[in-house]
C-alpha positions in Angstrom: 0.0 -0.1 -0.1 1.0 3.3 -0.8 1.6 6.2 1.6 -1.4 8.8 1.5 -1.0 12.1 0.1 -0.9 14.6 3.0 -4.5 15.8 2.0 -6.2 12.3 2.2 -7.4 10.9 5.4 -5.8 7.7 6.5 -7.5 4.5 4.7 -8.9 1.7 6.7 -5.7 0.3 7.0 -3.6 3.0 8.4 -3.0 3.8 12.0 -3.5 7.3 12.8 -0.6 9.6 12.5 1.5 6.7 11.0 3.7 6.9 8.1 2.5 3.6 6.4 -0.1 1.0 6.6 0.7 0.4 10.2 3.5 2.0 11.9 6.4 0.7 13.6 5.2 1.6 16.6 1.7 0.3 16.1 3.1 -3.0 15.1 5.6 -3.5 17.9 2.7 -2.7 20.5 0.4 -5.2 18.8 3.3 -7.9 18.9 3.7 -7.3 22.9 0.0 -8.0 23.3 -0.2 -10.9 20.9 -2.2 -9.1 18.5 -1.4 -10.1 14.7 -0.9 -7.3 12.1 -0.7 -9.6 9.2 -1.7 -13.1 8.3 -1.2 -15.9 6.0 -4.2 -17.3 4.6 -2.2 -19.7 2.2 1.6 -20.6 1.8 3.4 -17.8 0.1 0.6 -15.1 0.6 0.7 -12.6 3.5 -2.1 -10.1 3.9 -2.1 -7.1 6.2 -4.4 -6.6 9.0 -6.7 -3.8 9.0 -5.0 -1.1 11.3 -8.6 -0.5 12.7 -9.3 -4.0 13.8 -5.6 -3.8 15.5 -6.5 -0.9 17.3 -10.1 -2.2 18.0 -8.1 -5.2 19.5 -5.8 -3.5 21.5 -8.5 -1.4 22.9 -10.4 -4.4 24.0 -7.1 -5.4 26.1 -7.4 -2.2 27.7 -4.4 -0.6 25.5 -5.1 2.8 23.9 -3.2 3.1 20.5 -6.2 5.5 19.0 -3.5 8.0 18.3 0.4 8.1 17.5 1.1 9.5 21.0 -1.2 7.0 22.9 0.3 4.2 21.1 3.9 5.3 21.7 3.2 5.8 25.4 1.3 2.4 25.5 4.5 0.9 24.0 7.0 2.6 26.5 4.8 1.5 29.1 4.5 -2.2 27.9 8.4 -2.6 27.4 9.2 -0.9 30.9 6.8 -3.6 32.8 8.6 -6.2 30.6 11.9 -5.4 31.6 11.3 -4.8 35.1 9.0 -7.6 36.0 10.6 -11.2 37.4 7.9 -13.3 36.3 5.3 -13.4 33.7 1.7 -13.8 35.3 1.7 -17.5 34.4 4.6 -20.2 34.0 4.5 -23.6 32.5 6.7 -26.4 33.5 6.1 -30.0 32.1 6.7 -32.9 34.4 9.3 -34.9 32.7 10.0 -35.9 28.8 7.4 -35.7 26.5 8.0 -39.5 25.5 7.4 -42.6 26.9 5.5 -44.0 28.8 2.7 -42.8 26.9 3.1 -44.1 23.5 5.6 -41.4 22.3 8.9 -43.1 21.2 12.0 -41.3 21.8 12.7 -40.4 18.1 9.6 -38.4 18.5 7.3 -41.1 16.3 3.8 -42.4 17.7 3.7 -45.9 18.4 0.6 -47.5 16.2 -2.5 -49.3 18.3 -1.4 -52.8 19.0 -4.9 -54.1 19.1 -6.1 -56.6 21.4 -9.0 -56.7 23.4 -10.3 -53.5 25.4 -9.2 -52.7 28.9 -11.2 -51.6 31.7 -9.6 -48.3 31.6 -10.1 -45.8 28.7 -6.4 -44.7 28.6 -3.0 -45.6 29.4 -0.1 -43.7 30.7 1.8 -42.7 33.9 0.0 -41.6 37.4 -1.5 -38.2 36.7 -0.8 -37.3 40.5 2.9 -38.5 40.3 5.7 -36.1 41.3 8.5 -35.3 39.3 11.5 -33.2 38.6 10.7 -29.9 36.8 12.4 -27.3 35.4 11.3 -23.6 34.4 11.2 -22.4 31.0 14.4 -21.2 29.4 12.9 -18.0 28.7 11.8 -17.4 32.3 15.2 -18.2 33.6 16.8 -15.9 31.2 14.9 -13.1 32.7 16.3 -13.7 36.3 19.3 -12.5 38.3 21.8 -15.2 39.4 21.1 -15.9 42.7 17.4 -15.4 42.6 15.6 -17.4 45.2 12.6 -19.5 43.8 9.6 -20.7 46.2 6.7 -22.7 45.0 3.7 -23.1 47.3 1.8 -26.1 45.8 -1.6 -26.3 45.7 -1.9 -28.9 48.7 0.1 -26.7 50.9 3.6 -27.8 50.4 6.6 -25.9 49.5 9.6 -26.4 47.5 12.7 -24.0 47.3 15.7 -23.9 45.1 18.1 -20.7 43.9 18.6 -20.1 40.4 22.1 -20.5 39.1 23.5 -22.4 42.0 25.0 -25.9 41.7 24.5 -25.4 37.8 21.1 -26.8 38.1 17.5 -25.1 37.7 15.5 -28.1 38.0 13.0 -28.6 41.2 12.9 -32.2 42.6 9.6 -33.9 43.7 7.2 -31.1 42.0 3.4 -32.7 41.9 0.9 -31.8 39.3 -1.2 -28.6 39.7 -1.4 -25.4 39.8 0.9 -23.7 42.1 2.3 -20.2 43.5 5.9 -19.4 42.3 7.8 -16.5 44.3 11.0 -15.1 43.0 13.1 -13.3 45.3 16.2 -11.5 43.5 19.4 -10.4 45.2 18.6 -6.9 45.1 15.4 -7.4 47.1 13.0 -7.3 44.1 10.1 -9.6 44.2 7.8 -11.5 41.6 4.6 -13.9 41.8 3.3 -16.3 38.9 1.0 -18.8 38.7 3.0 -22.3 37.9 1.2 -24.8 36.0 2.9 -28.1 36.5 1.3 -30.7 34.2 2.2 -34.3 32.7 4.0 -34.0 29.4 1.4 -35.3 27.3 -2.4 -36.7 27.6 -3.1 -40.4 28.3 -3.4 -42.4 25.0 -6.7 -44.6 24.5 -6.2 -47.9 25.5 -6.1 -50.3 22.2 -8.5 -49.5 19.4 -12.0 -48.8 19.1 -15.0 -47.7 17.0 -17.9 -45.7 18.5 -21.1 -43.6 17.4 -21.5 -40.3 16.4 -24.8 -38.6 17.1 -26.5 -35.5 17.8 -28.5 -36.4 21.0 -31.7 -34.2 20.3 -32.1 -36.1 16.9 -32.3 -39.6 18.6 -35.7 -40.0 20.0 -37.1 -43.1 21.8 -40.8 -44.2 22.8 -39.8 -42.6 26.1 -38.5 -39.3 24.8 -40.6 -35.9 25.4 -40.3 -34.7 21.8 -36.2 -34.8 21.5 -33.7 -37.2 22.5 -32.7 -36.9 26.3 -30.0 -38.4 28.8 -32.1 -41.3 29.2 -31.8 -42.1 25.5 -28.3 -41.4 26.0 -27.6 -43.9 28.6 -29.9 -46.5 26.7 -28.0 -45.9 23.4 -24.6 -46.2 25.4 -25.5 -49.4 27.2 -26.9 -51.5 24.2 -24.0 -50.1 21.8 -21.4 -51.2 24.5 -23.1 -54.7 25.1 -24.9 -55.5 21.7 -22.3 -53.7 19.4 -19.1 -53.7 20.9 -19.0 -49.8 20.5 -16.1 -48.3 22.5 -17.7 -44.5 22.8 -20.4 -42.3 21.8 -19.7 -39.0 20.8 -22.5 -36.3 21.5 -23.1 -32.6 20.6 -22.4 -30.2 22.8 -24.9 -30.3 25.7 -24.3 -26.8 27.0 -27.0 -24.6 28.9 -28.6 -22.9 26.2 -29.9 -19.1 26.2 -33.5 -19.6 27.1 -36.3 -18.4 24.5 -39.0 -18.7 23.3 -37.4 -18.8 20.4 -34.2 -20.5 21.7 -31.3 -21.0 19.4 -31.4 -24.4 18.3 -27.6 -24.4 17.7 -25.7 -26.1 20.5 -22.6 -24.3 19.4 -23.8 -21.1 20.5 -24.7 -21.6 24.3 -25.3 -19.6 27.1 -23.1 -21.4 29.5 -20.4 -23.9 28.5 -19.4 -24.7 32.2 -23.1 -26.3 33.2 -25.4 -28.7 31.2 -28.8 -27.6 29.8 -31.8 -29.6 31.7 -33.9 -29.8 28.9 -32.0 -33.0 28.2 -33.3 -34.2 31.4 -35.2 -37.4 31.4 -37.9 -36.2 34.1 -39.3 -39.4 34.9 -35.6 -40.7 36.1 -35.5 -38.0 38.7 -36.4 -39.8 41.9 -38.8 -37.5 43.3 -41.1 -37.8 40.1 -42.4 -41.0 41.8 -43.8 -39.0 44.8 -45.1 -35.8 42.9 -48.8 -35.5 45.0 -50.3 -33.1 42.5 -51.0 -35.9 39.9 -53.9 -34.0 38.7 -51.2 -31.3 37.4 -48.7 -33.8 36.5 -50.7 -36.8 34.4 -51.2 -34.6 31.4 -47.7 -33.5 30.8 -46.5 -36.8 29.8 -49.5 -37.4 27.8 -48.5 -33.8 26.0 -45.1 -35.0 25.3 -46.2 -37.7 23.8 -48.2 -35.9 21.1 -45.0 -33.6 20.8 -43.0 -37.0 20.1 -45.7 -38.6 17.9 -45.9 -35.2 15.8 -41.9 -35.4 15.0 -42.0 -39.5 14.8 -45.3 -39.4 12.4 -46.4 -36.1 11.1 -42.9 -34.7 9.9 -42.8 -31.9 12.6 -39.5 -30.4 13.5 -37.9 -31.0 16.8 -39.3 -28.0 18.9 -37.1 -27.5 21.8 -39.0 -24.5 23.1 -42.4 -26.6 23.5 -40.0 -29.2 25.0 -38.8 -27.5 27.7 -42.3 -26.2 28.5 -43.4 -29.2 29.5 -40.4 -30.4 31.3 -40.1 -27.1 33.1 -43.4 -27.4 34.0 -43.1 -31.1 35.4 -40.0 -30.0 37.4 -41.8 -27.2 39.2 -43.7 -30.0 40.5 -41.2 -32.3 41.3 -39.3 -30.1 43.2 -42.1 -29.6 45.8 -41.0 -32.9 47.0 -38.9 -33.0 49.9 -35.8 -34.3 49.5 -34.7 -37.4 51.6 -31.6 -36.9 53.6 -29.0 -38.8 51.6 -30.3 -36.6 48.4 -30.2 -33.5 50.3 -26.8 -34.1 51.8 -25.7 -34.8 48.1 -27.3 -31.5 46.8 -25.5 -29.8 49.6 -22.1 -31.1 48.8 -22.8 -30.0 44.9 -23.8 -26.7 45.8 -20.6 -26.3 47.6 -18.3 -28.0 45.2 -19.4 -25.8 42.2 -19.5 -22.7 44.6 -19.8 -19.2 43.2 -19.8 -20.1 39.8 -23.0 -22.2 40.1 -24.5 -19.3 42.1 -23.8 -16.8 39.3 -25.3 -19.3 36.6 -28.4 -19.9 38.7 -28.6 -15.9 39.4 -28.4 -15.2 35.8 -31.1 -17.6 34.8 -33.3 -16.2 37.6 -32.9 -12.9 36.1 -33.3 -13.7 32.8 -37.0 -14.7 33.8 -37.7 -11.3 35.0 -35.6 -9.2 32.5 -35.0 -11.3 29.4 -32.0 -13.4 28.2 -29.6 -10.7 27.2 -27.8 -9.4 30.3 -26.6 -5.9 28.4 -30.4 -4.9 28.1 -31.0 -5.4 31.8 -31.1 -2.6 34.4 -27.5 -1.1 34.7 -27.0 -2.4 38.2 -27.7 -5.8 37.2 -25.1 -6.0 34.6 -22.4 -6.5 37.0 -22.6 -9.9 39.1 -20.7 -8.4 42.1 -22.8 -5.0 42.1 -25.0 -4.4 45.3 -28.3 -4.5 43.0 -27.5 -7.9 41.9 -27.0 -9.1 45.6 -30.2 -7.8 46.4 -31.6 -9.3 43.3 -30.3 -12.7 44.2 -32.0 -12.6 47.8 -35.2 -11.4 46.3 -35.0 -14.3 43.7 -33.5 -17.0 46.1 -36.3 -19.3 45.1 -35.3 -19.1 41.5 -31.8 -19.4 42.2 -32.4 -22.3 44.1 -34.6 -23.7 41.5 -32.0 -23.3 38.7 -29.1 -24.6 41.1 -31.2 -27.7 41.6 -31.9 -28.3 37.7 -28.1 -28.2 37.1 -27.7 -30.8 40.0 -30.1 -33.2 38.6 -28.7 -32.8 35.0 -25.0 -33.2 36.2 -26.3 -36.5 37.9 -28.0 -37.9 34.7 -24.9 -37.1 32.8 -22.7 -39.1 35.3 -25.1 -42.1 35.1 -25.0 -42.0 31.5 -21.0 -42.2 31.6 -21.4 -45.0 34.2 -23.9 -46.8 32.1 -21.6 -46.6 29.3 -18.5 -47.9 31.2 -20.1 -50.9 32.8 -21.4 -52.1 29.1 -17.9 -52.5 28.4 -17.1 -49.1 26.7 -13.3 -48.3 27.1 -14.2 -44.6 26.9 -17.6 -44.1 27.3 -19.1 -40.8 26.3 -17.2 -38.1 24.2 -18.8 -34.7 25.2 -18.0 -31.7 22.5 -16.8 -28.3 23.7 -18.1 -25.4 21.7 -15.7 -22.5 20.8 -17.4 -19.8 22.9 -20.8 -18.6 24.5 -23.5 -16.2 23.6 -22.7 -12.7 24.1 -25.7 -12.2 26.3 -25.8 -15.5 28.0 -24.8 -16.6 31.6 -21.0 -17.0 31.2 -20.5 -13.9 29.4 -22.2 -12.0 32.5 -20.7 -13.9 35.4 -16.9 -14.2 33.5 -17.5 -10.4 32.0 -14.0 -9.3 33.0 -12.4 -12.3 31.1 -14.3 -11.8 27.9 -12.9 -9.0 25.3 -15.6 -6.1 24.9 -16.9 -5.4 21.5 -15.4 -8.3 20.0 -16.6 -11.5 18.1 -15.0 -14.7 17.1 -15.0 -15.8 13.6 -13.0 -16.6 10.6 -10.9 -14.5 8.1 -11.6 -14.9 4.4 -10.2 -17.9 2.5 -10.7 -19.8 -0.6 -14.4 -21.2 0.7 -15.8 -18.1 2.1 -14.3 -14.8 0.5 -16.3 -12.8 3.0 -15.1 -14.4 6.2 -17.4 -15.6 9.1 -18.7 -13.9 12.0 -19.7 -16.5 14.7 -21.2 -14.2 17.1 -19.0 -15.2 20.2 -17.1 -13.1 22.5 -13.4 -14.0 22.9 -12.0 -14.6 26.0 -8.8 -12.1 26.9 -5.6 -13.7 26.6 -4.3 -11.2 29.4 -6.8 -12.1 32.0 -6.7 -15.6 31.5 -3.0 -15.3 32.2 -3.3 -13.0 35.4 -5.7 -15.7 36.8 -3.7 -18.7 36.1 -6.3 -19.9 33.5 -8.9 -20.1 36.2 -11.8 -20.1 34.1 -10.6 -22.7 31.4 -9.6 -25.0 34.2 -12.9 -24.7 36.0 -14.6 -25.1 32.7 -12.7 -28.6 31.9 -12.9 -29.9 35.2 -16.8 -29.5 35.4 -16.8 -31.3 31.8 -14.6 -34.2 32.9 -16.9 -34.9 35.7 -18.7 -36.9 33.2 -17.0 -37.3 30.3 -14.8 -40.2 29.0 -13.1 -38.0 26.3 -13.5 -34.5 25.3 -13.7 -33.2 21.5 -12.8 -29.3 21.3 -14.5 -27.7 18.6 -11.8 -25.5 16.6 -8.9 -26.5 18.7 -6.9 -24.1 16.7 -8.5 -21.6 18.8 -6.0 -22.7 21.9 -3.6 -21.0 19.6 -5.2 -17.8 18.1 -8.5 -16.5 17.3 -9.7 -14.1 14.7 -11.1 -11.1 16.3 -13.8 -8.9 14.7 -14.8 -5.5 16.2 -18.2 -5.2 16.5 -20.2 -3.5 13.6 -17.4 -4.2 11.1 -17.5 -7.2 8.5 -15.1 -10.6 9.2 -12.8 -9.3 6.8 -11.8 -6.5 9.1 -10.6 -8.6 11.8 -7.3 -9.7 13.0 -5.7 -12.7 14.8 -4.9 -12.3 18.1 -2.7 -15.1 20.0 -3.1 -17.2 23.3 -0.6 -18.7 25.1 -1.0 -22.1 23.6 1.5 -23.3 26.1 -0.4 -22.5 29.3 -3.9 -23.8 27.4 -2.1 -27.3 26.4 -0.6 -27.2 30.2 -4.2 -26.9 31.5 -5.9 -29.1 29.3 -3.5 -31.9 29.9 -3.3 -31.7 33.5 -7.2 -31.8 34.0 -7.7 -34.4 31.4 -5.2 -36.6 33.0 -6.5 -36.1 36.4 -9.7 -37.3 34.8 -8.2 -40.3 32.9 -10.0 -38.7 29.8 -9.1 -38.4 26.2 -9.0 -35.3 24.2 -9.9 -35.0 20.4 -9.3 -31.8 18.7 -11.3 -30.7 15.7 -8.6 -29.7 13.5 -10.3 -29.6 10.1 -9.9 -26.9 7.4 -7.0 -24.5 7.6 -4.4 -24.8 10.1 -1.6 -22.7 10.9 1.7 -24.6 10.4 3.1 -26.0 13.5 -0.2 -26.2 15.4 -1.1 -30.2 14.4 2.6 -31.1 15.5 2.3 -29.3 18.9 -1.1 -30.9 19.7 0.1 -34.3 18.6 3.2 -33.9 20.8 0.9 -32.9 24.0 -1.3 -36.3 23.1 -4.3 -34.5 21.8 -5.7 -36.5 19.0 -6.8 -34.9 15.8 -9.9 -35.5 13.5 -9.6 -37.1 10.2 -12.9 -37.0 7.7 -12.5 -39.4 4.8 -13.4 -37.1 2.1 -10.9 -34.4 3.1 -7.8 -36.9 3.3 -6.1 -36.3 0.0 -2.6 -36.1 -1.0 -2.6 -32.4 -1.2 1.1 -32.0 -1.5 1.4 -34.3 -4.2 -0.7 -36.0 -6.4 -4.0 -34.6 -5.1 -5.6 -38.0 -5.0 -7.4 -40.0 -2.3 -4.6 -40.4 0.5 -4.3 -44.4 0.7 -4.9 -45.7 4.4 -1.5 -46.4 5.5 -0.6 -42.8 5.0 -3.1 -41.6 7.5 -2.1 -40.6 11.0 -2.5 -42.8 14.0 -3.7 -40.2 16.5 -6.8 -39.4 15.5 -10.6 -39.9 15.4 -11.3 -41.0 11.6 -14.7 -40.4 10.2 -16.7 -40.4 7.1 -18.6 -37.3 8.0 -19.7 -35.0 10.7 -22.9 -32.9 11.6 -22.0 -30.2 9.2 -20.9 -32.4 6.2 -23.3 -34.2 4.0 -24.2 -37.9 5.4 -22.4 -40.7 3.6 -25.5 -41.8 1.8 -25.8 -38.2 0.4 -22.2 -37.9 -0.6 -22.3 -41.3 -2.6 -25.7 -40.5 -4.4 -24.9 -36.8 -5.3 -28.1 -35.9 -3.0 -26.1 -32.9 -1.5 -25.6 -31.1 -4.5 -29.2 -31.3 -5.0 -29.9 -30.0 -1.7 -27.7 -27.1 -2.0 -29.3 -26.3 -5.7 -32.9 -26.6 -4.0 -32.0 -23.9 -1.5 -30.2 -21.9 -3.9 -26.7 -21.9 -2.5 -24.8 -23.3 -5.4 -22.3 -20.5 -6.9 -21.5 -22.4 -10.3 -24.0 -23.9 -12.4 -25.5 -27.4 -11.3 -23.9 -29.5 -14.0 -20.7 -27.8 -12.9 -21.3 -28.7 -9.2 -22.6 -32.4 -9.9 -19.7 -33.3 -12.3 -17.1 -32.4 -9.8 -19.1 -34.2 -6.9 -19.4 -37.3 -9.0 -15.6 -37.1 -10.0 -14.6 -36.6 -6.5 -16.9 -39.5 -5.3 -15.7 -41.9 -8.4 -12.0 -41.2 -7.2 -12.6 -42.7 -3.8 -15.0 -45.8 -5.0 -12.0 -46.5 -7.2 -9.6 -46.8 -4.7 -12.1 -48.9 -2.2 -12.6 -51.3 -5.2 -8.8 -51.4 -5.9 -8.2 -52.2 -2.4 -11.0 -55.1 -2.3 -13.1 -52.9 -0.4 -16.3 -53.1 -2.9 -16.9 -56.9 -3.4 -18.3 -57.7 -6.9 -16.9 -54.0 -8.2 -14.0 -53.4 -10.7 -11.8 -50.6 -10.0 -13.4 -47.4 -10.8 -16.8 -48.8 -11.3 -19.7 -46.6 -9.6 -22.3 -49.5 -9.9 -22.2 -50.4 -6.0 -25.4 -50.0 -4.0 -25.4 -46.8 -1.4 -25.5 -49.6 1.5 -22.1 -51.3 0.0 -20.7 -48.0 -0.5 -20.9 -47.1 3.2 -19.7 -50.2 4.2 -16.9 -50.1 2.0 -15.9 -46.5 3.1 -16.0 -47.9 7.0 -13.8 -50.9 6.0 -11.3 -48.3 4.6 -11.3 -46.4 7.9 -10.4 -49.6 9.4 -7.6 -49.8 7.2 -6.0 -46.9 8.6 -4.0 -46.8 11.9 -6.3 -44.4 13.4 -6.9 -45.2 17.4 -10.4 -44.1 17.0 -13.0 -44.6 14.5 -16.1 -42.6 14.4 -19.8 -44.1 13.0 -21.9 -41.2 12.0 -25.2 -42.9 13.5 -27.7 -41.6 10.6 -25.3 -43.5 8.1 -26.3 -46.7 9.9 -29.6 -46.2 8.5 -28.9 -44.5 5.0 -30.0 -40.9 6.5 -29.7 -38.4 3.7 -30.1 -35.3 5.5 -27.2 -33.3 7.2 -28.1 -32.1 10.6 -26.5 -28.4 10.0 -26.0 -27.0 6.3 -23.4 -24.2 7.1 -24.2 -21.0 5.3 -28.2 -21.3 6.1 -30.2 -19.8 8.6 -34.0 -20.2 8.0 -33.8 -21.7 4.5 -33.0 -25.2 6.1 -34.2 -26.7 9.5 -30.7 -27.1 11.1 -30.5 -28.6 14.5 -34.2 -29.8 14.5 -34.2 -33.1 12.4 -34.6 -36.5 14.1 -32.7 -39.5 12.4 -34.3 -40.6 9.7 -33.9 -43.5 7.2 -33.4 -43.5 3.5 -36.9 -42.3 2.8 -36.7 -39.7 5.4 -38.9 -41.8 7.8 -37.8 -40.7 11.4 -36.0 -43.5 13.0 -36.1 -44.1 16.9 -33.8 -45.9 19.2 -36.1 -49.1 19.3 -36.1 -48.9 15.6 -32.3 -48.7 15.3 -31.7 -51.6 17.7 -33.8 -53.8 15.6 -32.3 -52.3 12.1 -30.6 -55.2 9.7 -28.9 -52.7 8.1 -27.4 -51.2 11.3 -26.3 -54.4 12.8 -24.8 -55.3 8.9 -22.7 -52.3 9.2 -21.6 -52.4 12.8 -20.8 -56.0 12.4 -18.2 -54.9 9.9 -16.5 -52.4 12.5 -17.2 -54.7 15.4 -15.3 -57.6 13.9 -12.3 -55.3 12.6 -12.0 -52.2 15.1 -9.6 -54.0 17.3 -7.6 -55.7 14.8 -4.1 -54.3 14.0 -4.0 -51.5 11.4 -3.7 -53.0 7.8 -5.4 -56.4 8.8 -9.0 -55.1 8.8 -11.3 -55.3 5.8 
């Protein structure tokens, strides 16, 4: 970009008063705060970030760069702070080497699954509570004067001490995993404190090899559901799949608490809270007090009305209506709550309240206030927008009964989630329930209110323009502030993970690249006017490894799409499994042809599709192109789209035939039946070394409809469709259990999932 003439105002990519697009001082200031001034959307191409976005991102971090003097002053202050401080707010140390005993070879390669029967434990690895020698990062040590005394107060109350640069060592013996308090005292009397995250070197590895089912829980109705799938259905599915199908896990959509309606946003990826689950998933009849409700004349009609909701979805083609389901469940639960808890249940509830503490109190308070003032806290009376204000304290006291109601709902939901995981493990599943962590939360919801100091005001998370979307994406989710996370020792992230791992055998992290950086978009600007803001990935990963290791849980990162160089390698080094979807796995750096199974990575969940993609049946038949055509979403002529999709599918079918996975067809022939093609696709996945194989549950009955069609809003019923067969007829859990087609497909997987890679199929 050329320099503007003196009589021209600065362009949108120019800082006020700067000599060029951004200026040296603004660039240096941005770098010190982790705000990118450029990015690379593709190899060999660099795009300069909008100065408007850079200045706005800095402002969201409480850094004034609105003028050249302001940017200069902020730069001076930041550099002085950096030079004078002894310690950064948070320090990470890894307890021991990254390699063995968790499957990592000393040469950096990963041992492949050994096969054999599933064990009683979901993961293998070292003791997550074991003490180990640890050292501070070299960058931290380099900033400490020789002779600096370092004292660690562990989270359990013990102390460890050593002196920097003495006896030629800077390693601390016997440090336990945890988040500790580190104090540095320099010889000149200066002191500094930091949170010290001591974590195992990598996550546990899944024991053996397993396959499992992937399902959007709301879409899986049974004859006992109240109009949408619930936690009773999840427990039933897991118990059946573990015992009858030999499955090792069931992965579900995020079950986070939603912003209340009506109308409620049906997307599970834009919740009110990620820390607490949504009570809409409760199986009301499974609440112990349900059997003792005295007001039967009021209770009895509710299951009957729920039956009509269920019948409308299953028999009349109606969409899943969360608002209607929740209205019935809420009315029933209000009656159930009038039944006094027995002594044991009362004690359990008291323990839950104590264990969840302020976080639950804030969560329940938000929902109580939302009943009065609406579900967007930014529109509440001024005094109630601060969870710590005197007005909020008074309102909480006035609404104490409603606060307790929502706390009680969280307890009930937590208990049923825990029961579902217990059922899965008792059914022989090595992992059990795989829960899904959304990227962020709704800006008007409970988390954004309770943790408002940790969120960047006036910012939204999204994606920059790329080859698939020239306008970029705005997801409408406020980002966490990296500086506030570091200052708190990543407390919000730690508590979030700890809450989810209470009932998760594994955790899928949506857009796992967000642990490294996120695309921040200033409010009121298009996604093209955003910029990346970097997070301390080392600290985020240390917290993740620490909490997952304590829970004995697996972590799966959704790393599809454009990924920054080095991210997948870093995740792999720490034991985070990746996600590999068949249709995307090609030799992109070579021939561009489908990637042979032996060249797939081992440390991943391998699947044929996801909730955001066409079902395998739709892909094989080309129905996904026809659907987008009917909705007016194609950007090229229909015949071009059809030809490209057919060519893509034909290449894969040719490889499947070449490998002998399509019995009775010649290589390159496209005459196989749709069902045979789906079986062949999954036989192929079994040929890969992937540790986990995921089977999209709708694929077992030939469903051709996607659960979500990105780029649509009201044109398509996203997140509201039940699982259906090839003709679009809804299929219940009971129907699935009796489906010959499902048993034929799962039989292929069950017989081969535990075979050594290369022996399956």
